[in-house]
N, C-alpha and C positions, 0 to 999 in steps of 0.2 A: 441920397438917402437908401438905407440898405432895404433889400427884399424883406417880405415880410416872414418868409420862412427862417431866414438868418436872424433876424429880431427875434422870433419866438424862441428860436434854439438858444441864443444868447441869455433871454431872460430866463429860460428854464435851467440853464447851468446856474445863473446867479441865485435863484429861488431854491434850487437843490442844495447849495453851499452854505445860504444864510436864511433868515426869516423871510418869507415873502413880503411881509410887511416894510421891510427896508428897502424895497425896490420900486420904483416908480417910472412907470411908461411915460413917454412924451406927451401922449394925449391925456394922462390924467390930471393935468394943470396943476401940479403941485409944486410947490417951493421945494428946493432941495439944495443940499451943501455941495454936491458936486454932480458933474455929469460925464457921462463917458461917450466919447465921439469915436466911432469907429468907420474905418474905410476898407473895402475888400480890395486888396492887392492882386490875389490871385486866387482862382477857385477853379482848378483846371485839371484834367487828366492828362497826363503826358504819355502819349501814345510809345510804343516801341517793342522790342522783343520782351521787356518787363514793365509793363505798364504802370505808372503810380500816380495817385493823386497829390497834388500840391495844393495846401490851403494857406495864405498868408493875409493876415488882417493887421492895420494899422491903428493903434489905439492912443487916445489921448484923454486926460482925465482933466476936466476943466472946473474951476472953483472961480467964486465971485464973478459970476457971468462970462469972463471971457480970459481969466489968468491961467494958461496952461500949467498945471502942477507937475505932470510928470508925462512921458509919452514913449512909447516902445512899440516895436514891430513883433508879431509872433508869426511864426511859421512852423509848418509841419508836413511829413510825407507819410503815404501809406501805400504798400504794395497794392496792385489790383490783380484779382486771378485771371482777368480779360479785359479787353476794351468796350465790352457790350453794356448796356444799361445797368443792370442789376449788380454787375460786379464794379462799375465804374462808382454806381450810387454807394455801395458799401465802402469802398476805399475812401470816397469823399467824405462820408459819415465819420469814418475812423479817424482822418486827417483832422475833420473840423472838431472833432471831440477831444483831441489832444490840444489843438490851439484854444479852445473855450475853456478848458481846465487851467492851462498856464494864464490866460486872461484873468479868470476869476482869482486865483492865487496873487498875482500881481496887483489887481486892483486894491485887494482886502488890505495888501501891504503899504499902499501908497498913503503919505499923511497929506491932509490938505494944507 
């Protein structure tokens, strides 16, 4: 299961790109045509002389209960000013934003 903060940020990305009424959360107990399954592959700050954030998500769109319609992995990096908390958080947020944007665009183009 995805951490609640990641779930909230993904939901926010979809709601900002589409009508919030088109998005259902798992706990809503609504019948849906498709389901998006996500797995965090990486959510790291790579330390070094030039630290950078790396975010990678694996996504599957599932229809009819268990039929995988499409699958893709999304990855993005972002430079960090430093390896400390605020700079690392800002870089992770930037990398996640790129991944979330690509994810939303991809899901909207997947045909059931």
